C-alpha positions, -999 to +999 in steps of 0.1 A: +359-647-295+327-633-280+333-601-260+311-585-234+295-554-249+292-535-216+314-527-186+314-554-159+304-539-125+288-552-093+259-534-077+230-536-053+198-545-072+172-517-073+197-489-065+199-458-087+223-429-089+210-414-057+202-446-038+168-462-034+140-469-009+127-505-012+097-513+009+093-547+026+059-556+040+061-576+072+032-592+091+032-588+128+019-624+130+053-636+117+079-641+144+105-640+117+097-629+082+124-636+056+132-611+029+164-606+010+189-582-005+200-588-041+234-581-057+240-583-094+265-578-122+262-557-153+272-567-188+257-586-217+274-618-206+271-636-173+304-640-154+325-670-162+337-673-126+323-667-091+320-630-080+324-622-043+307-591-029+307-577+006+280-554+021+280-531+051+255-511+070+257-473+065+235-453+089+244-421+071+221-432+043+191-427+066+202-392+075+207-383+039+173-396+029+155-378+057+172-345+049+164-348+012+129-361+012+113-353+045+104-320+062+112-314+098+075-317+107+070-352+093+079-386+107+114-395+096+130-429+091+150-444+119+174-473+120+157-507+124+167-518+159+193-546+160+169-568+179+144-567+150+165-582+122+193-607+115+216-610+086+236-642+088+263-630+064+271-597+047+289-616+019+273-627-013+286-650-040+273-646-076+280-680-091+296-685-125+270-683-152+246-664-131+239-626-128+224-623-093+227-635-057+206-630-026+215-623+010+187-634+033+175-609+059+152-621+087+129-594+101+114-598+136+085-573+138+074-577+175+079-544+193+080-522+162+058-492+167+030-487+142+036-449+139+074-452+133+092-456+100+121-480+101+149-486+076+179-509+072+206-490+053+230-511+032+256-504+006+282-525-012+316-521+004+337-542-020+338-567-048+369-588-054+365-594-091+346-563-104+345-526-096+315-515-075+289-494-094+278-463-074+298-473-044+288-443-023+251-448-026+229-466-001+197-486-005+172-483+024+151-513+031+120-498+046+100-520+069+062-516+067+042-536+093+007-550+089-015-578+103-043-600+092-069-574+100-053-541+089-062-522+058-091-501+043-127-510+052-161-497+044-178-486+077-215-484+079-236-478+110-252-454+134-238-429+160-266-421+185-291-432+158-276-410+130-265-430+100-231-428+085-210-445+058-173-439+053-139-456+045-112-458+071-078-474+074-073-498+102-037-496+112-019-527+126-006-522+162+005-557+169-003-592+155-040-591+166-048-555+173-057-526+149-064-489+155-093-470+140-101-433+143-131-416+159-130-389+133-125-393+095-090-379+097-059-400+097-035-374+109-012-388+135-019-360+160-056-367+159-051-404+160-033-401+193-063-382+207-093-400+191-079-434+182-095-466+194-077-500+194-095-532+186-081-566+197-094-598+181-095-624+208-091-662+203-129-666+202-132-638+176-148-615+202-135-579+202-119-559+230-117-521+226-095-496+244-087-459+239-054-452+221-050-422+244-067-429+277-061-393+288-084-380+261-112-405+253-131-433+270-147-464+255-170-489+271-193-518+263-230-512+259-238-547+271-241-546+309-241-584+311-208-586+291-188-555+302-158-566+281-177-574+249-175-549+220-187-571+191-172-598+170-151-606+140-162-628+111-144-643+081-167-657+054-164-670+018-177-646-009-177-645-047-147-652-069-129-673-043-124-643-020-129-639+017-150-613+034-137-598+066-163-582+088-162-565+122-194-560+141-190-532+166-212-522+195-197-497+219-200-463+235-174-435+238-170-401+253-143-375+256-127-369+290-146-343+310-179-350+292-208-368+308-228-379+278-219-412+260-221-415+222-235-450+213-221-466+181-236-496+163-213-502+133-200-528+109-169-527+087-165-548+056-138-557+030-132-585+006-097-599+003-079-629-011-067-655+014-030-648+008-036-612+019-045-622+054-025-655+058-052-674+076 
């Protein structure tokens, strides 16, 4: 008779003794992005019968995580709003002869704020056939949003004729809008003051707006096209990659100032097609 060498237990995959934070990247362009929660069984042998597990949501897991890993001055995780996800069933069945099962989770990213951190806190409530390992611990599924244009770019251009070259992160705001920063900093407080949003229109032209209209102004430098701020290009490059390029032409000034700063800038990065889903 072959015996299992280890204790049989049911558990949430990825969870440790003190829980876990599992990141799920979700594209704003997806109306519903499917991810999953996995449950498993321990032991050297797979179960010879079906294993039935039940999960529950446990908001206290978010509170515990924030208290342990975040200071009071940093952004903290908040519960993913009910309208932004759907779990058809909180029950999972690990079939005989298998060691894992998945529970589908549909994430609806529309309306999630780019500067907020969201988490879905889950733990295993019970298992009919096996004891639950680390029953009091919670796994947080952290939702990180992006779009087809967000990420780090090389920026090259001129500001009132003075040349510059730098790297900045373009943050996704919604499915076709990103935010860049006037200064090199990416601190949230500065972003609210100096950030500019760029929307890629259907014809690949760009529309720019201030992230905080009370602090900064932005305008087109083309009098014949007052709503034109440049264009977006996607081209083939070496190694089967794609090159994303933004060509910016705009002017800005801080509220209360009369002088406009004129910017002629381009941003570039190379990506694989699966990174931008186009």
